[in-house]
C-alpha positions as CSV (number, residue, x, y, z in Angstrom):
1,X,19.1,2.7,5.4
2,X,15.4,2.5,5.8
3,X,13.5,3.1,9.0
4,X,12.3,0.1,11.0
5,X,8.7,-0.3,12.2
6,X,9.4,1.3,15.6
7,X,11.0,4.4,14.0
8,X,8.1,4.8,11.6
9,X,5.6,4.5,14.5
10,X,7.5,6.9,16.8
11,X,7.7,9.5,13.9
12,X,4.0,9.2,13.1
13,X,2.9,9.5,16.7
14,X,5.3,12.4,17.4
15,X,4.2,14.4,14.4
16,X,0.5,13.5,14.1
17,X,-0.7,12.8,17.6
18,X,1.7,14.6,19.9
19,X,2.4,17.4,17.4
20,X,6.0,17.4,18.6
21,X,8.9,18.8,16.6
22,X,11.4,17.1,18.9
23,X,10.4,13.5,18.4
24,X,8.8,10.8,20.4
25,X,9.9,11.3,24.1
26,X,8.9,7.9,25.5
27,X,10.4,4.4,25.6
28,X,9.1,1.9,23.1
29,X,7.5,-0.1,25.9
30,X,5.8,2.9,27.6
31,X,2.0,2.3,27.9
32,X,-0.1,4.7,25.9
33,X,-2.9,4.3,28.4
34,X,-1.0,4.5,31.6
35,X,0.9,7.6,30.4
36,X,-2.0,9.3,28.7
37,X,-0.1,9.4,25.5
38,X,-3.0,8.7,23.2
39,X,-6.8,8.4,23.5
40,X,-9.4,6.2,21.8
41,X,-9.6,8.3,18.7
42,X,-5.8,8.3,18.4
43,X,-6.0,4.5,18.5
44,X,-8.2,4.5,15.4
45,X,-5.7,6.9,13.7
46,X,-2.9,4.4,14.5
47,X,-4.9,1.5,13.2
48,X,-5.5,3.3,9.9
49,X,-1.8,4.3,9.7
50,X,-0.7,0.7,10.4
51,X,-2.9,-0.7,7.7
52,X,-1.9,1.9,5.1
53,X,1.8,2.0,5.9
54,X,2.5,-1.6,6.6
55,X,0.0,-3.2,4.2
56,X,-1.9,-5.3,6.7
57,X,-5.5,-5.6,7.7
58,X,-6.4,-5.0,11.3
59,X,-9.6,-6.8,12.4
60,X,-11.9,-5.2,14.9
61,X,-11.2,-8.0,17.4
62,X,-7.4,-7.2,17.2
63,X,-7.8,-3.6,18.4
64,X,-6.9,-4.4,22.0
65,X,-4.3,-3.1,24.4
66,X,-2.2,-6.2,24.0
67,X,-1.6,-5.0,20.4
68,X,-2.0,-1.2,20.5
69,X,-0.7,0.0,23.9
70,X,2.9,0.9,23.1
71,X,5.2,1.4,20.1
72,X,6.8,-2.0,20.9
73,X,3.4,-3.8,21.0
74,X,2.3,-2.3,17.7
75,X,5.6,-3.2,16.1
76,X,5.4,-6.8,17.3
77,X,1.8,-7.0,16.1
78,X,2.7,-5.7,12.7
79,X,5.6,-8.1,12.3
80,X,3.4,-11.0,13.4
81,X,0.7,-10.0,10.8
82,X,3.3,-9.6,8.0
83,X,4.9,-13.0,8.8
84,X,1.5,-14.7,8.7
85,X,0.0,-13.1,5.6
C-alpha cells in the first residue's frame, strides 16, 4: 500500500525539518505558525518538496498560510492542484 499525501508530508517534515526519529508529533491540522513547527525557510523547503514529490507547480502567489500552514492544508492544496492540472 502506498503512502498518502499526508503520510509523505509528515515523514518529510519529521525527517528533514524536525530531525525527528520518532515521527511527526502533531495533528494534521496543527498550525505550523502558531506552534512554531516551521519557519519561513522551511516553508520554501516544503514548496520545493511538494513540487518535486507531487509533480505540481506552486506559484509565488500560492505560498500563503491558507495553503502551507499545516499538513492538512498542504495535502488539500496538492490534491486541488493535481485535480486541476
